[in-house]
NUMI-809728 format. One line per field, with one value per atom (N, C-alpha, C): residue number from 1; atom name; x, y negated, z. Coordinates in nm, 3 decimals. Last residue first. Example, Ala and Ser with C-alpha at 12.3 -4.5 7.8 and 13.67 -1.06 7.14 Angstrom:
nr	[2,2,2,1,1,1]
atom	[N,CA,C,N,CA,C]
c1	[1.285,1.367,1.290,1.319,1.230,1.320]
c2	[0.225,0.106,-0.003,0.569,0.450,0.330]
c3	[0.708,0.714,0.787,0.780,0.780,0.780]
//
This chain:
nr	[224,224,224,223,223,223,222,222,222,221,221,221,220,220,220,219,219,219,218,218,218,217,217,217,216,216,216,215,215,215,214,214,214,213,213,213,212,212,212,211,211,211,210,210,210,209,209,209,208,208,208,207,207,207,206,206,206,205,205,205,204,204,204,203,203,203,202,202,202,201,201,201,200,200,200,199,199,199,198,198,198,197,197,197,196,196,196,195,195,195,194,194,194,193,193,193,192,192,192,191,191,191,190,190,190,189,189,189,188,188,188,187,187,187,186,186,186,185,185,185,184,184,184,183,183,183,182,182,182,181,181,181,180,180,180,179,179,179,178,178,178,177,177,177,176,176,176,175,175,175,174,174,174,173,173,173,172,172,172,171,171,171,170,170,170,169,169,169,168,168,168,167,167,167,166,166,166,165,165,165,164,164,164,163,163,163,162,162,162,161,161,161,160,160,160,159,159,159,158,158,158,157,157,157,156,156,156,155,155,155,154,154,154,153,153,153,152,152,152,151,151,151,150,150,150,149,149,149,148,148,148,147,147,147,146,146,146,145,145,145,144,144,144,143,143,143,142,142,142,141,141,141,140,140,140,139,139,139,138,138,138,137,137,137,136,136,136,135,135,135,134,134,134,133,133,133,132,132,132,131,131,131,130,130,130,129,129,129,128,128,128,127,127,127,126,126,126,125,125,125,124,124,124,123,123,123,122,122,122,121,121,121,120,120,120,119,119,119,118,118,118,117,117,117,116,116,116,115,115,115,114,114,114,113,113,113,112,112,112,111,111,111,110,110,110,109,109,109,108,108,108,107,107,107,106,106,106,105,105,105,104,104,104,103,103,103,102,102,102,101,101,101,100,100,100,99,99,99,98,98,98,97,97,97,96,96,96,95,95,95,94,94,94,93,93,93,92,92,92,91,91,91,90,90,90,89,89,89,88,88,88,87,87,87,86,86,86,85,85,85,84,84,84,83,83,83,82,82,82,81,81,81,80,80,80,79,79,79,78,78,78,77,77,77,76,76,76,75,75,75,74,74,74,73,73,73,72,72,72,71,71,71,70,70,70,69,69,69,68,68,68,67,67,67,66,66,66,65,65,65,64,64,64,63,63,63,62,62,62,61,61,61,60,60,60,59,59,59,58,58,58,57,57,57,56,56,56,55,55,55,54,54,54,53,53,53,52,52,52,51,51,51,50,50,50,49,49,49,48,48,48,47,47,47,46,46,46,45,45,45,44,44,44,43,43,43,42,42,42,41,41,41,40,40,40,39,39,39,38,38,38,37,37,37,36,36,36,35,35,35,34,34,34,33,33,33,32,32,32,31,31,31,30,30,30,29,29,29,28,28,28,27,27,27,26,26,26,25,25,25,24,24,24,23,23,23,22,22,22,21,21,21,20,20,20,19,19,19,18,18,18,17,17,17,16,16,16,15,15,15,14,14,14,13,13,13,12,12,12,11,11,11,10,10,10,9,9,9,8,8,8,7,7,7,6,6,6,5,5,5,4,4,4,3,3,3,2,2,2,1,1,1]
atom	[N,CA,C,N,CA,C,N,CA,C,N,CA,C,N,CA,C,N,CA,C,N,CA,C,N,CA,C,N,CA,C,N,CA,C,N,CA,C,N,CA,C,N,CA,C,N,CA,C,N,CA,C,N,CA,C,N,CA,C,N,CA,C,N,CA,C,N,CA,C,N,CA,C,N,CA,C,N,CA,C,N,CA,C,N,CA,C,N,CA,C,N,CA,C,N,CA,C,N,CA,C,N,CA,C,N,CA,C,N,CA,C,N,CA,C,N,CA,C,N,CA,C,N,CA,C,N,CA,C,N,CA,C,N,CA,C,N,CA,C,N,CA,C,N,CA,C,N,CA,C,N,CA,C,N,CA,C,N,CA,C,N,CA,C,N,CA,C,N,CA,C,N,CA,C,N,CA,C,N,CA,C,N,CA,C,N,CA,C,N,CA,C,N,CA,C,N,CA,C,N,CA,C,N,CA,C,N,CA,C,N,CA,C,N,CA,C,N,CA,C,N,CA,C,N,CA,C,N,CA,C,N,CA,C,N,CA,C,N,CA,C,N,CA,C,N,CA,C,N,CA,C,N,CA,C,N,CA,C,N,CA,C,N,CA,C,N,CA,C,N,CA,C,N,CA,C,N,CA,C,N,CA,C,N,CA,C,N,CA,C,N,CA,C,N,CA,C,N,CA,C,N,CA,C,N,CA,C,N,CA,C,N,CA,C,N,CA,C,N,CA,C,N,CA,C,N,CA,C,N,CA,C,N,CA,C,N,CA,C,N,CA,C,N,CA,C,N,CA,C,N,CA,C,N,CA,C,N,CA,C,N,CA,C,N,CA,C,N,CA,C,N,CA,C,N,CA,C,N,CA,C,N,CA,C,N,CA,C,N,CA,C,N,CA,C,N,CA,C,N,CA,C,N,CA,C,N,CA,C,N,CA,C,N,CA,C,N,CA,C,N,CA,C,N,CA,C,N,CA,C,N,CA,C,N,CA,C,N,CA,C,N,CA,C,N,CA,C,N,CA,C,N,CA,C,N,CA,C,N,CA,C,N,CA,C,N,CA,C,N,CA,C,N,CA,C,N,CA,C,N,CA,C,N,CA,C,N,CA,C,N,CA,C,N,CA,C,N,CA,C,N,CA,C,N,CA,C,N,CA,C,N,CA,C,N,CA,C,N,CA,C,N,CA,C,N,CA,C,N,CA,C,N,CA,C,N,CA,C,N,CA,C,N,CA,C,N,CA,C,N,CA,C,N,CA,C,N,CA,C,N,CA,C,N,CA,C,N,CA,C,N,CA,C,N,CA,C,N,CA,C,N,CA,C,N,CA,C,N,CA,C,N,CA,C,N,CA,C,N,CA,C,N,CA,C,N,CA,C,N,CA,C,N,CA,C,N,CA,C,N,CA,C,N,CA,C,N,CA,C,N,CA,C,N,CA,C,N,CA,C,N,CA,C,N,CA,C,N,CA,C,N,CA,C,N,CA,C,N,CA,C,N,CA,C,N,CA,C,N,CA,C,N,CA,C,N,CA,C,N,CA,C,N,CA,C,N,CA,C,N,CA,C,N,CA,C,N,CA,C,N,CA,C,N,CA,C,N,CA,C,N,CA,C,N,CA,C,N,CA,C,N,CA,C,N,CA,C,N,CA,C,N,CA,C,N,CA,C,N,CA,C,N,CA,C,N,CA,C,N,CA,C,N,CA,C,N,CA,C,N,CA,C,N,CA,C,N,CA,C,N,CA,C,N,CA,C,N,CA,C,N,CA,C]
c1	[12.413,12.434,12.579,12.200,12.277,12.302,12.253,12.176,12.250,12.347,12.364,12.278,12.350,12.308,12.318,12.408,12.530,12.487,12.125,12.235,12.354,11.846,11.942,12.069,11.653,11.681,11.787,11.593,11.671,11.714,11.421,11.556,11.648,11.200,11.254,11.399,10.893,11.033,11.085,10.682,10.715,10.855,10.648,10.673,10.704,10.434,10.516,10.530,10.452,10.374,10.465,10.582,10.605,10.522,10.575,10.446,10.464,10.844,10.749,10.621,11.069,10.989,10.883,11.348,11.220,11.150,11.684,11.587,11.467,11.819,11.775,11.675,12.103,11.969,11.950,12.261,12.258,12.115,12.454,12.329,12.345,12.662,12.601,12.463,12.798,12.827,12.768,12.723,12.824,12.859,12.523,12.634,12.755,12.325,12.399,12.524,12.225,12.301,12.384,12.104,12.203,12.290,11.913,12.016,12.140,11.750,11.822,11.938,11.656,11.736,11.814,11.514,11.623,11.714,11.318,11.440,11.547,11.088,11.202,11.332,10.904,10.931,11.053,10.871,10.953,10.990,10.935,10.844,10.931,11.165,11.119,11.016,11.352,11.229,11.181,11.703,11.583,11.479,11.994,11.894,11.761,12.317,12.178,12.081,12.625,12.538,12.399,12.866,12.753,12.663,13.217,13.100,12.989,13.359,13.345,13.223,13.362,13.432,13.422,13.122,13.180,13.241,12.998,13.137,13.197,12.782,12.805,12.953,12.761,12.793,12.820,12.671,12.625,12.649,12.797,12.654,12.617,13.056,13.038,12.893,13.035,13.111,13.085,12.706,12.829,12.901,12.385,12.506,12.626,12.041,12.162,12.271,11.732,11.841,11.962,11.529,11.499,11.603,11.391,11.507,11.470,11.167,11.181,11.309,11.115,11.150,11.163,11.010,10.986,11.015,11.124,11.058,11.043,11.414,11.301,11.248,11.555,11.550,11.431,11.548,11.493,11.481,11.850,11.727,11.679,12.091,11.980,11.848,12.247,12.266,12.136,12.255,12.128,12.143,12.501,12.385,12.258,12.756,12.652,12.544,13.064,12.925,12.829,13.383,13.281,13.148,13.537,13.574,13.466,13.448,13.433,13.463,13.448,13.578,13.566,13.126,13.235,13.367,12.916,12.983,13.109,12.674,12.801,12.874,12.346,12.453,12.567,12.003,12.118,12.215,11.850,11.872,11.990,11.577,11.703,11.722,11.448,11.431,11.569,11.308,11.414,11.375,11.209,11.172,11.274,11.326,11.330,11.279,11.336,11.201,11.205,11.661,11.544,11.422,11.846,11.811,11.683,12.133,11.994,11.975,12.316,12.295,12.145,12.386,12.342,12.308,12.438,12.551,12.512,12.257,12.270,12.379,12.459,12.352,12.362,12.681,12.570,12.453,12.856,12.810,12.697,13.021,12.986,12.959,12.864,12.980,12.942,12.683,12.685,12.808,12.549,12.670,12.693,12.227,12.308,12.434,11.986,12.100,12.187,11.646,11.754,11.869,11.354,11.455,11.589,11.032,11.150,11.249,10.669,10.790,10.912,10.445,10.489,10.618,10.328,10.325,10.366,10.556,10.432,10.442,10.754,10.773,10.655,10.780,10.685,10.691,11.045,10.994,10.890,10.992,11.041,10.979,10.864,10.995,11.065,10.689,10.695,10.837,10.470,10.601,10.591,10.226,10.287,10.414,10.154,10.082,10.138,10.295,10.341,10.281,10.311,10.249,10.310,10.417,10.438,10.369,10.224,10.288,10.301,10.311,10.233,10.305,10.492,10.395,10.313,10.527,10.572,10.460,10.414,10.410,10.451,10.472,10.478,10.492,10.288,10.355,10.359,10.322,10.246,10.330,10.533,10.424,10.335,10.870,10.742,10.639,11.077,11.034,10.896,11.336,11.209,11.181,11.541,11.571,11.449,11.455,11.527,11.566,11.337,11.260,11.329,11.545,11.488,11.405,11.601,11.711,11.659,11.365,11.399,11.511,11.267,11.279,11.317,11.239,11.353,11.370,10.996,11.125,11.246,10.742,10.830,10.956,10.487,10.598,10.698,10.117,10.244,10.364,9.778,9.883,10.012,9.626,9.677,9.786,9.558,9.488,9.532,9.672,9.594,9.517,9.815,9.683,9.608,10.035,10.058,9.930,10.055,9.991,10.006,10.364,10.220,10.173,10.639,10.577,10.426,10.866,10.765,10.705,11.156,11.085,10.984,11.159,11.185,11.103,11.291,11.224,11.259,11.448,11.301,11.220,11.703,11.667,11.515,11.719,11.708,11.664,11.485,11.615,11.603,11.322,11.301,11.436,11.309,11.368,11.358,10.995,11.140,11.179,10.740,10.841,10.983,10.619,10.590,10.691,10.861,10.764,10.744,10.858,10.916,10.816,10.908,10.828,10.920,11.021,11.020,10.958,10.953,11.013,11.019,10.710,10.769,10.824,10.768,10.688,10.771,10.771,10.826,10.728,10.757,10.720,10.782,10.778,10.841,10.802,10.491,10.592,10.651,10.360,10.390,10.497,10.109,10.214,10.232,9.888,10.003,10.119,9.705,9.673,9.794,9.822,9.825,9.793,9.768,9.906,9.917,9.490,9.559,9.703,9.446,9.399,9.468,9.556,9.620,9.576,9.383,9.522,9.590,9.146,9.157,9.297,9.223,9.180,9.203,9.259,9.368,9.344,8.997,9.117,9.231,8.862,8.828,8.940,8.989,8.998,8.969,8.913,9.053,9.072,8.624,8.680,8.834,8.615,8.567,8.617,8.710,8.786,8.746,8.509,8.653,8.734,8.296,8.289,8.432,8.381,8.364,8.362,8.378,8.505,8.492,8.098,8.190,8.323,8.008,7.972,8.062,8.119,8.160,8.121,7.994,8.139,8.183,7.720,7.758,7.909,7.652,7.678,7.740,7.603,7.722,7.753,7.354,7.470,7.597,7.199,7.208,7.339,7.357,7.260,7.297,7.385,7.451,7.349]
c2	[-11.213,-11.208,-11.172,-11.399,-11.274,-11.275,-11.725,-11.633,-11.512,-11.765,-11.790,-11.692,-11.703,-11.836,-11.874,-11.452,-11.535,-11.678,-11.340,-11.304,-11.399,-11.571,-11.489,-11.455,-11.735,-11.610,-11.523,-11.940,-11.972,-11.853,-11.825,-11.865,-11.887,-11.615,-11.669,-11.714,-11.560,-11.595,-11.659,-11.264,-11.409,-11.445,-11.003,-11.074,-11.223,-10.979,-10.914,-10.997,-11.264,-11.170,-11.107,-11.290,-11.310,-11.213,-11.286,-11.299,-11.317,-11.255,-11.153,-11.161,-11.355,-11.391,-11.283,-11.144,-11.207,-11.248,-11.141,-11.132,-11.214,-10.956,-11.088,-11.064,-10.754,-10.764,-10.908,-10.614,-10.713,-10.722,-10.363,-10.409,-10.513,-10.204,-10.305,-10.357,-9.976,-10.098,-10.220,-9.754,-9.832,-9.955,-9.659,-9.571,-9.644,-9.858,-9.846,-9.766,-9.798,-9.913,-9.914,-9.555,-9.557,-9.680,-9.635,-9.545,-9.537,-9.798,-9.857,-9.762,-9.620,-9.729,-9.797,-9.434,-9.396,-9.503,-9.599,-9.530,-9.487,-9.699,-9.782,-9.710,-9.499,-9.539,-9.628,-9.490,-9.381,-9.418,-9.799,-9.708,-9.603,-9.786,-9.842,-9.748,-9.853,-9.776,-9.855,-9.843,-9.915,-9.831,-9.853,-9.763,-9.847,-9.976,-10.009,-9.905,-10.011,-9.915,-9.950,-10.245,-10.219,-10.121,-10.292,-10.245,-10.211,-10.600,-10.462,-10.422,-10.857,-10.833,-10.683,-11.081,-10.942,-10.923,-11.311,-11.324,-11.186,-11.220,-11.311,-11.316,-10.871,-11.001,-11.091,-10.600,-10.706,-10.851,-10.422,-10.440,-10.573,-10.344,-10.466,-10.507,-10.107,-10.109,-10.231,-10.032,-10.092,-10.103,-9.963,-9.905,-9.983,-9.974,-10.051,-9.991,-9.874,-9.857,-9.929,-9.976,-9.865,-9.845,-10.263,-10.204,-10.100,-10.225,-10.245,-10.180,-10.412,-10.291,-10.328,-10.517,-10.537,-10.407,-10.473,-10.601,-10.622,-10.349,-10.312,-10.446,-10.468,-10.323,-10.275,-10.736,-10.690,-10.538,-10.855,-10.770,-10.724,-10.960,-11.044,-10.963,-10.789,-10.877,-10.964,-10.606,-10.607,-10.697,-10.622,-10.650,-10.672,-10.775,-10.668,-10.708,-10.868,-10.921,-10.812,-10.760,-10.779,-10.835,-10.704,-10.825,-10.864,-10.602,-10.586,-10.716,-10.642,-10.613,-10.595,-10.518,-10.591,-10.550,-10.524,-10.448,-10.528,-10.768,-10.720,-10.643,-10.650,-10.751,-10.691,-10.607,-10.554,-10.671,-10.661,-10.704,-10.631,-10.615,-10.561,-10.611,-10.775,-10.757,-10.718,-10.690,-10.737,-10.713,-10.731,-10.711,-10.769,-10.566,-10.683,-10.641,-10.325,-10.393,-10.517,-10.338,-10.264,-10.345,-10.633,-10.536,-10.463,-10.803,-10.749,-10.661,-11.119,-10.973,-10.938,-11.374,-11.351,-11.199,-11.352,-11.369,-11.340,-11.109,-11.237,-11.236,-10.917,-10.927,-11.065,-10.939,-10.847,-10.852,-11.084,-11.142,-11.061,-10.810,-10.959,-11.012,-10.506,-10.586,-10.728,-10.210,-10.343,-10.416,-9.934,-9.967,-10.108,-9.783,-9.886,-9.912,-9.524,-9.577,-9.672,-9.510,-9.516,-9.583,-9.324,-9.399,-9.389,-9.367,-9.291,-9.379,-9.336,-9.408,-9.314,-9.185,-9.251,-9.343,-9.209,-9.146,-9.239,-9.297,-9.316,-9.248,-9.244,-9.360,-9.383,-9.161,-9.142,-9.263,-9.025,-9.143,-9.091,-8.851,-8.871,-8.985,-8.873,-8.830,-8.842,-9.188,-9.058,-9.008,-9.417,-9.375,-9.226,-9.486,-9.573,-9.524,-9.318,-9.298,-9.384,-9.415,-9.299,-9.275,-9.777,-9.651,-9.535,-10.096,-9.973,-9.863,-10.387,-10.289,-10.161,-10.670,-10.553,-10.453,-10.869,-10.888,-10.766,-10.829,-10.885,-10.906,-10.515,-10.658,-10.715,-10.251,-10.300,-10.451,-10.038,-10.166,-10.215,-9.695,-9.807,-9.929,-9.544,-9.477,-9.581,-9.599,-9.668,-9.595,-9.339,-9.428,-9.486,-9.284,-9.259,-9.364,-9.361,-9.244,-9.209,-9.550,-9.596,-9.483,-9.406,-9.469,-9.503,-9.342,-9.235,-9.295,-9.589,-9.512,-9.403,-9.648,-9.717,-9.647,-9.545,-9.456,-9.524,-9.739,-9.652,-9.558,-9.855,-9.925,-9.834,-9.625,-9.688,-9.750,-9.710,-9.627,-9.698,-9.691,-9.756,-9.654,-9.734,-9.636,-9.714,-9.892,-9.905,-9.807,-9.894,-9.801,-9.807,-10.045,-10.115,-10.023,-9.988,-9.920,-9.988,-10.139,-10.005,-9.925,-10.420,-10.365,-10.208,-10.485,-10.477,-10.408,-10.662,-10.610,-10.602,-10.579,-10.660,-10.585,-10.583,-10.539,-10.630,-10.510,-10.597,-10.542,-10.410,-10.384,-10.482,-10.464,-10.482,-10.449,-10.400,-10.545,-10.567,-10.121,-10.166,-10.309,-10.029,-10.077,-10.126,-9.753,-9.858,-9.909,-9.691,-9.650,-9.776,-9.743,-9.785,-9.725,-9.677,-9.588,-9.630,-10.011,-9.867,-9.783,-10.252,-10.197,-10.050,-10.454,-10.333,-10.279,-10.781,-10.688,-10.572,-10.793,-10.846,-10.741,-10.688,-10.817,-10.875,-10.497,-10.525,-10.668,-10.350,-10.430,-10.455,-10.101,-10.150,-10.228,-10.186,-10.098,-10.170,-10.161,-10.211,-10.120,-10.237,-10.141,-10.200,-10.337,-10.369,-10.256,-10.387,-10.301,-10.320,-10.523,-10.598,-10.516,-10.334,-10.416,-10.503,-10.242,-10.159,-10.237,-10.461,-10.421,-10.336,-10.459,-10.575,-10.539,-10.204,-10.235,-10.349,-10.239,-10.147,-10.169,-10.431,-10.466,-10.370,-10.285,-10.405,-10.449,-10.101,-10.056,-10.173,-10.268,-10.193,-10.142,-10.374,-10.458,-10.388,-10.141,-10.213,-10.311,-10.078,-9.996,-10.055,-10.304,-10.282,-10.188,-10.258,-10.381,-10.365,-10.006,-10.026,-10.155,-10.071,-9.973,-9.984,-10.246,-10.299,-10.204,-10.073,-10.183,-10.241,-9.898,-9.845,-9.963,-10.078,-10.016,-9.969,-10.124,-10.234,-10.191,-9.874,-9.937,-10.047,-9.852,-9.757,-9.813,-10.060,-10.062,-9.973,-9.957,-10.082,-10.088,-9.734,-9.721,-9.848,-9.813,-9.735,-9.734,-9.937,-10.019,-9.947,-9.713,-9.819,-9.900,-9.412,-9.523,-9.618,-9.076,-9.201,-9.317]
c3	[7.063,6.917,6.887,7.288,7.250,7.105,7.402,7.320,7.283,7.748,7.605,7.528,8.013,7.978,7.829,8.092,8.074,8.032,7.928,8.011,7.982,7.923,7.854,7.937,8.021,8.101,8.033,7.859,7.968,8.052,7.671,7.623,7.740,7.644,7.775,7.739,7.484,7.464,7.598,7.533,7.552,7.543,7.514,7.392,7.409,7.792,7.690,7.563,8.018,7.928,7.832,8.341,8.197,8.119,8.617,8.548,8.399,8.704,8.732,8.654,8.437,8.553,8.578,8.346,8.317,8.444,8.259,8.368,8.327,7.986,8.041,8.148,7.896,7.955,8.006,7.624,7.715,7.773,7.457,7.517,7.610,7.348,7.279,7.326,7.421,7.498,7.428,7.296,7.231,7.306,7.451,7.437,7.371,7.408,7.543,7.526,7.158,7.179,7.307,7.226,7.124,7.135,7.415,7.447,7.357,7.245,7.364,7.413,7.052,7.015,7.134,7.235,7.147,7.104,7.406,7.458,7.353,7.314,7.315,7.342,7.361,7.223,7.207,7.637,7.567,7.426,7.800,7.729,7.654,8.082,7.955,7.889,8.352,8.314,8.194,8.391,8.351,8.300,8.581,8.527,8.511,8.550,8.577,8.513,8.671,8.617,8.657,8.581,8.672,8.606,8.585,8.517,8.620,8.740,8.707,8.628,8.832,8.707,8.654,8.976,8.973,8.833,9.008,8.977,8.969,9.267,9.163,9.137,9.332,9.382,9.259,9.309,9.221,9.274,9.480,9.486,9.421,9.442,9.512,9.519,9.288,9.420,9.496,9.186,9.161,9.297,9.053,9.124,9.085,9.072,9.041,9.128,8.927,9.031,8.979,8.772,8.857,8.965,8.636,8.692,8.792,8.369,8.512,8.564,8.054,8.138,8.288,7.757,7.900,7.971,7.507,7.535,7.685,7.401,7.502,7.546,7.196,7.207,7.293,6.986,7.111,7.109,6.837,6.831,6.965,6.868,6.908,6.896,6.607,6.715,6.749,6.399,6.481,6.602,6.294,6.204,6.283,6.481,6.469,6.384,6.357,6.400,6.380,6.486,6.386,6.442,6.696,6.616,6.525,7.032,6.879,6.811,7.290,7.234,7.082,7.333,7.398,7.339,7.043,7.154,7.207,7.007,6.960,7.064,7.120,7.102,7.040,7.167,7.102,7.086,7.482,7.353,7.299,7.714,7.653,7.511,7.987,7.846,7.793,8.317,8.217,8.082,8.647,8.514,8.417,8.950,8.855,8.711,9.079,9.068,8.980,9.208,9.172,9.180,9.070,9.184,9.145,8.939,8.924,9.048,8.910,8.930,8.914,8.848,8.988,9.014,8.581,8.677,8.819,8.392,8.469,8.565,8.168,8.255,8.325,8.003,7.955,8.055,8.136,8.012,7.946,8.277,8.279,8.143,8.157,8.196,8.212,8.206,8.174,8.235,8.113,8.173,8.123,8.159,8.100,8.184,8.118,8.198,8.104,8.132,8.050,8.132,8.199,8.260,8.167,8.051,8.070,8.135,8.011,8.036,8.070,7.980,7.864,7.886,8.309,8.184,8.076,8.582,8.505,8.361,8.751,8.669,8.568,9.077,8.966,8.870,9.262,9.192,9.081,9.574,9.439,9.371,9.814,9.816,9.680,9.872,9.814,9.814,10.049,10.002,9.953,10.157,10.060,9.994,10.363,10.234,10.121,10.577,10.502,10.374,10.561,10.613,10.525,10.655,10.581,10.644,10.633,10.719,10.644,10.427,10.452,10.552,10.371,10.482,10.516,10.019,10.151,10.253,9.887,9.886,10.020,9.674,9.809,9.812,9.460,9.475,9.614,9.563,9.521,9.529,9.645,9.569,9.506,9.652,9.665,9.581,9.792,9.678,9.706,10.035,9.961,9.859,10.190,10.100,10.019,10.353,10.240,10.149,10.576,10.470,10.340,10.742,10.656,10.544,10.863,10.796,10.704,10.994,10.868,10.793,11.226,11.108,10.987,11.408,11.426,11.311,11.342,11.295,11.310,11.248,11.355,11.290,11.039,11.056,11.147,11.092,11.072,11.071,11.083,11.053,11.014,11.362,11.217,11.197,11.622,11.539,11.400,11.826,11.715,11.633,12.055,12.034,11.932,12.051,12.045,12.019,11.830,11.946,11.939,11.679,11.677,11.805,11.541,11.664,11.648,11.280,11.332,11.459,11.071,11.198,11.241,10.714,10.835,10.951,10.403,10.525,10.631,10.188,10.159,10.290,10.232,10.256,10.226,10.164,10.306,10.325,9.897,9.950,10.098,9.777,9.873,9.931,9.428,9.562,9.654,9.255,9.290,9.420,9.212,9.152,9.185,9.223,9.236,9.157,9.346,9.244,9.266,9.617,9.568,9.464,9.757,9.667,9.623,10.108,9.963,9.869,10.349,10.344,10.209,10.516,10.385,10.381,10.839,10.748,10.622,11.081,10.960,10.882,11.442,11.318,11.197,11.784,11.662,11.546,12.000,11.944,11.814,12.314,12.174,12.123,12.548,12.498,12.353,12.636,12.603,12.558,12.701,12.590,12.543,12.939,12.815,12.691,13.111,13.079,12.952,13.106,13.064,13.021,13.225,13.091,13.027,13.478,13.384,13.237,13.579,13.561,13.464,13.586,13.503,13.470,13.789,13.650,13.549,14.004,13.951,13.810,14.038,14.005,13.945,14.105,13.981,13.934,14.351,14.239,14.104,14.501,14.481,14.354,14.497,14.442,14.407,14.626,14.488,14.423,14.877,14.794,14.635,14.959,14.947,14.863,14.971,14.888,14.858,15.179,15.042,14.943,15.394,15.354,15.209,15.404,15.380,15.330,15.461,15.336,15.298,15.726,15.617,15.478,15.863,15.844,15.733,15.848,15.787,15.765,15.986,15.844,15.777,16.234,16.218,16.073,16.201,16.255,16.220,16.133,16.040,16.069,16.261,16.263,16.160,16.166,16.177,16.165]
//
């Protein structure tokens, strides 16, 4: 093949290379724009707490980001698991952050409370809330409890909440609340709970143990 005959062939090859390069570039741009729906954290969840549905939200991330995530389509499965570590708003959920069972930590136990209106904040409680438990006069009792106002558990964490109306303000039924407390507080707290003589106050997340929170008393009044 002469030099003159090779020129059209080289020109055709150059055109093919240009077209091929353009196609590859287009594919890379398209792939870089691929997004997928994954689970992010919408509100804090304490370690050891069951993950509630309202703690999850959908976000879009790049499909090839390389970040370990959980697909949004699996949110129904996630709510059956527990937080292995504290989950903070904005974080992308990964499988390493959840566990099939709750680990409440050494030295802690879960105590169940059956609370009526006036024994818990009117706005209700939810898993992860920090609370303080007080001894109060049993509901319907005419006498004054000798231990009324005594702190039974200085600081506990709400582990689970069960009620038919999911703690709507103004609820008139009994609400079952499971609270994680130090093992040393459990006997007195369980004994008072069996008599319906417990009220809980909601604490700010940064409240120091032993700090007085008069405005956080259940029902807005001092227990007694």
